[in-house]
Every structure is written in C-alpha cells, then in structure tokens.
C-alpha positions as CSV (number, residue, x, y, z in Angstrom):
1,M,63.9,84.7,30.2
2,N,67.0,86.2,31.5
3,T,66.0,89.6,30.3
4,N,62.3,89.4,32.4
5,N,64.2,88.7,35.4
6,T,66.6,91.3,35.1
7,D,63.9,94.1,34.5
8,L,61.8,92.5,38.0
9,L,65.1,93.1,39.9
10,V,65.8,96.4,39.1
11,K,62.5,97.7,38.9
12,N,61.6,95.9,42.4
13,P,61.6,98.9,45.0
14,D,62.6,96.5,47.6
15,T,65.9,95.0,45.7
16,T,66.8,99.0,44.9
17,N,66.2,100.3,48.4
18,L,68.3,97.5,50.1
19,F,71.6,99.2,50.1
20,Q,70.4,102.4,51.4
21,L,70.1,104.0,54.7
22,P,67.6,106.0,56.3
23,P,68.1,109.9,56.0
24,E,68.3,110.1,59.8
25,A,71.1,107.2,59.9
26,K,73.7,109.2,57.4
27,R,74.8,111.7,59.7
28,L,75.4,111.2,63.6
29,P,75.1,114.3,65.7
30,A,79.0,115.5,66.3
31,W,78.6,115.2,70.3
32,R,78.0,111.4,70.2
33,L,81.9,111.0,68.9
34,W,83.5,114.3,71.0
35,V,81.7,113.3,74.5
36,P,83.2,110.0,74.5
37,L,86.4,110.6,73.1
38,L,86.8,113.7,75.6
39,L,85.7,111.3,78.5
40,Q,88.6,109.3,77.8
41,I,91.3,111.7,77.4
42,G,89.9,113.2,80.9
43,L,90.2,110.0,82.8
44,I,93.9,109.3,81.0
45,A,94.8,112.8,82.1
46,A,93.3,112.8,85.5
47,V,96.1,110.5,86.9
48,P,98.8,112.3,86.1
49,A,97.3,115.6,87.0
50,T,97.1,114.1,90.7
51,A,100.6,113.5,91.1
52,V,101.5,116.7,89.7
53,Y,99.0,118.5,92.3
54,T,100.7,116.0,95.2
55,F,104.1,117.1,94.2
56,I,103.6,120.8,94.0
57,T,101.3,121.0,97.2
58,G,102.7,118.0,99.4
59,K,104.5,118.0,102.5
60,T,108.3,116.0,102.2
61,V,108.2,112.9,103.7
62,V,111.2,110.4,104.4
63,L,110.0,106.7,104.5
64,Q,112.1,103.7,105.5
65,T,112.5,101.1,103.3
66,A,112.5,97.5,104.1
67,P,115.4,95.2,103.3
68,V,115.2,93.7,100.0
69,D,116.7,91.1,97.7
70,P,119.3,92.4,95.3
71,Y,118.5,89.8,92.8
72,D,114.6,90.9,93.1
73,F,114.9,94.3,93.6
74,L,115.5,94.9,89.8
75,R,112.7,93.6,87.3
76,G,113.2,95.2,84.1
77,Y,112.7,98.3,84.1
78,Y,111.1,98.7,87.5
79,Q,112.2,98.5,91.0
80,V,110.3,96.9,93.6
81,L,110.3,98.4,96.9
82,S,108.5,97.9,100.6
83,Y,108.6,100.2,103.5
84,D,108.4,99.5,107.4
85,I,105.1,100.7,107.1
86,S,104.4,97.9,104.5
87,D,104.4,95.3,107.2
88,R,101.2,95.0,109.0
89,I,103.2,93.6,112.2
90,N,104.7,97.3,112.7
91,L,101.4,98.7,112.7
92,E,99.8,96.8,114.9
93,K,101.6,97.7,117.6
94,L,100.0,101.4,116.9
95,P,97.1,103.1,118.4
96,G,94.2,103.1,116.4
97,W,94.8,99.7,114.3
98,K,92.0,97.8,116.3
99,D,89.4,100.4,115.1
100,L,89.6,98.8,111.5
101,P,87.0,96.9,110.1
102,A,87.6,93.5,111.5
103,E,87.2,90.5,109.1
104,K,85.0,88.0,110.6
105,T,86.1,84.5,110.7
106,P,83.0,81.9,111.6
107,C,83.8,79.2,114.4
108,P,82.4,75.9,114.4
109,P,79.0,75.2,116.5
110,G,80.1,74.6,120.1
111,V,83.6,75.8,119.9
112,A,84.8,79.4,121.4
113,C,86.6,81.3,119.0
114,P,90.1,81.7,119.8
115,K,91.4,85.3,120.2
116,T,93.6,86.3,117.5
117,T,95.3,89.1,116.0
118,H,93.0,91.7,115.0
119,N,92.8,91.0,110.8
120,P,91.1,93.8,109.2
121,K,89.1,93.6,106.1
122,P,90.6,93.2,102.5
123,Q,91.0,96.5,100.5
124,T,90.5,98.2,103.8
125,S,91.5,101.8,103.5
126,F,93.4,103.7,106.2
127,Y,95.7,106.3,107.2
128,V,99.2,106.0,108.8
129,I,100.2,109.1,110.9
130,L,103.9,109.9,110.3
131,E,106.2,112.1,112.7
132,A,109.0,114.2,111.6
133,P,112.4,113.1,113.4
134,K,113.4,115.3,116.4
135,T,117.1,115.5,115.4
136,A,119.2,114.5,112.5
137,T,121.0,111.4,113.2
138,N,122.5,110.6,109.9
139,P,124.4,113.8,108.3
140,G,124.5,111.7,105.0
141,R,121.1,111.4,104.3
142,P,117.3,112.2,105.6
143,Q,116.2,111.0,108.5
144,A,113.0,108.5,108.2
145,W,109.7,109.7,109.7
146,K,108.4,107.5,112.4
147,P,104.5,106.0,112.4
148,V,102.5,107.0,115.4
149,R,99.1,106.1,114.8
150,V,96.5,104.5,112.6
151,S,93.4,106.1,111.6
152,L,90.2,104.9,109.5
153,E,89.6,108.3,108.7
154,N,91.9,111.4,107.5
155,P,92.7,113.0,110.4
156,V,92.2,116.9,110.4
157,N,94.5,119.7,112.5
158,L,97.3,117.2,112.8
159,P,100.4,118.7,114.2
160,A,102.9,120.8,111.9
161,N,105.6,117.8,112.5
162,Q,103.0,115.3,111.2
163,I,101.1,114.0,108.1
164,A,98.7,111.2,107.3
165,I,99.3,109.0,104.5
166,K,96.9,106.8,102.9
167,G,97.4,103.1,102.5
168,K,94.9,99.8,101.3
169,Y,95.0,96.7,102.8
170,N,95.6,93.6,100.4
171,S,95.3,90.8,102.6
172,W,99.0,89.9,103.4
173,R,100.5,93.8,103.3
174,M,99.8,97.3,103.2
175,E,100.1,99.1,100.0
176,Y,100.7,103.1,99.5
177,G,101.1,103.7,95.8
178,L,105.0,103.6,96.3
179,E,106.0,100.2,95.5
180,T,107.0,100.5,92.2
181,Y,109.4,102.7,90.9
182,Y,111.1,103.3,87.4
183,M,114.9,103.9,86.9
184,P,116.9,104.8,83.9
185,E,118.3,102.1,82.3
186,S,122.0,104.0,83.1
187,E,121.3,104.1,86.8
188,R,119.7,100.8,87.3
189,E,122.6,98.1,87.7
190,K,124.3,101.3,89.6
191,V,122.1,101.6,92.5
192,N,121.1,97.9,92.7
193,Q,125.0,97.1,93.4
194,E,125.4,100.2,95.9
195,I,121.9,98.9,97.8
196,S,123.6,95.3,98.1
197,E,126.9,96.6,99.1
198,A,125.1,99.1,102.0
199,Q,122.9,96.4,103.2
200,R,126.2,94.3,103.9
201,N,126.7,96.4,106.7
202,Q,123.4,97.8,107.8
203,R,119.9,96.3,106.7
204,Q,118.1,99.3,106.5
205,S,120.4,101.1,104.5
206,F,118.1,103.5,102.5
207,V,115.3,105.6,102.6
208,V,112.6,107.1,100.3
209,E,111.6,110.7,99.9
210,V,108.0,111.1,98.9
211,K,105.6,114.1,98.7
212,V,102.2,113.7,100.7
213,D,99.5,116.2,99.9
214,K,96.3,116.8,102.5
215,T,94.6,113.7,101.2
216,G,97.0,111.6,102.0
217,H,97.8,110.9,98.4
218,A,102.0,110.4,97.9
219,V,104.3,110.5,95.0
220,P,107.7,109.5,95.1
221,V,110.7,112.1,94.9
222,S,114.0,110.2,95.5
223,L,115.9,107.2,96.7
224,W,118.5,107.8,99.2
225,V,121.3,105.4,99.5
226,R,123.7,105.9,102.1
227,D,124.6,109.8,101.0
228,R,123.9,109.4,97.8
229,N,120.4,110.6,96.0
230,Y,119.1,109.2,93.1
231,R,116.0,111.2,91.8
232,F,112.9,109.5,90.1
C-alpha cells in the first residue's frame, strides 16, 4: 500500500512540476536590476553635486547670525544656528513681504475680521535680496550683508552688489538650509566657549560666510567669531 502511494506521487505530473519555475521566470532582464540601482545612485549623488556647484560658482555672502544659547548651540556633533533673516519680524519690514501668498483665516459670521500682520502660507518659498556693505566697519571679520527686499520670484538683473538667497516659511520662522552644521570634535567646545565669551560683550558677535549661486541655493563656508575663522 505504501509502495503504491509512493509510485503515484512520483509519477504524478502535477507533483513533479510543483517546484519548477516557468522558463521565462528563471532569468530577469539585466535592465530591471540596473535601472533602479542607477536611479538610487543618482538621487544620492544629486545633493553633493548641487553643493559642489554652488561652492564653485556661488558668490560669497556674509550672514548675520542671531544670538544663541551656548548650552543649546551644541547638539551632539552639530551646531544649530539662526540668522537675522530667519526671524519673520525682520522681514515684515521689507518691501515685497506682503506680495507673498497669505494664509486666509476665516472669521465668524457677522464679525469683521481684524487687521493683522501679513501671514504667508506655510511652506511658501521666497527670496531675500541681500546687499553688500558699502564700507567695512570691523577689520577683524567680514561685514554682514543687509536684507533689502523680499521677492516671491527669483529676481533677474540684480546689481553686482546684490544677491538673492532662497528660503522657505515653515509657519514660525524662515529656513535657508543653513541652520545645521557639522563641526569637528576637536573644535566644537572651543568654538562654543568663544561664542559664549563674545556674546557677553556683543550679542551679535559672530557671522557665517556662505556661497550663494544664481538659483538662490546656499552652502556654508565658514564661521567667524570676532577675528577668528572656522571652516565648516
């Protein structure tokens, strides 16, 4: 009885073909493997390539940093910074601010909407036009560029002493992709201590040097604390 059952299993064509794949499924075309891999590599390489392009072709600009909490400045291996142009209160005073698309807040029926400040829609992209200083007032470090205008579009034909940097409104402040930096471990504590000491005498005691390309994209170059320069 057992022998007959074994013979039936061996001779059953459905059983013998159970673990056999169709010939067309045994080998996939090579492009199905290479194309997704090349796409992933391209996406990974795109970010460094953009930064290199900006560093090579960009114009050197100096941004005034906002005062920082020395204990909050260092977060592990990174430094967190903000700038004068990160604060929307500073940009509200500039021409072009009210041209940004506004976020509409509905009012209750029969109630007049109060006149409030212009609130841009979250995630709105914009450009801040910066102007180079006319004269250097601090020989120990480069002078910060001054914001003079806000634009929804990337302006063309700017004077040689101006540049547009691209930012985004994230509902409470402006971001330019320049807020977080990596600093070598050997310099982190030293830089933090110098910033803390400098801020005791002057709140806006350090600036950041960046490169800005024609599209408004910016990359960090170095940090100036008084007359000392630290490369990123």
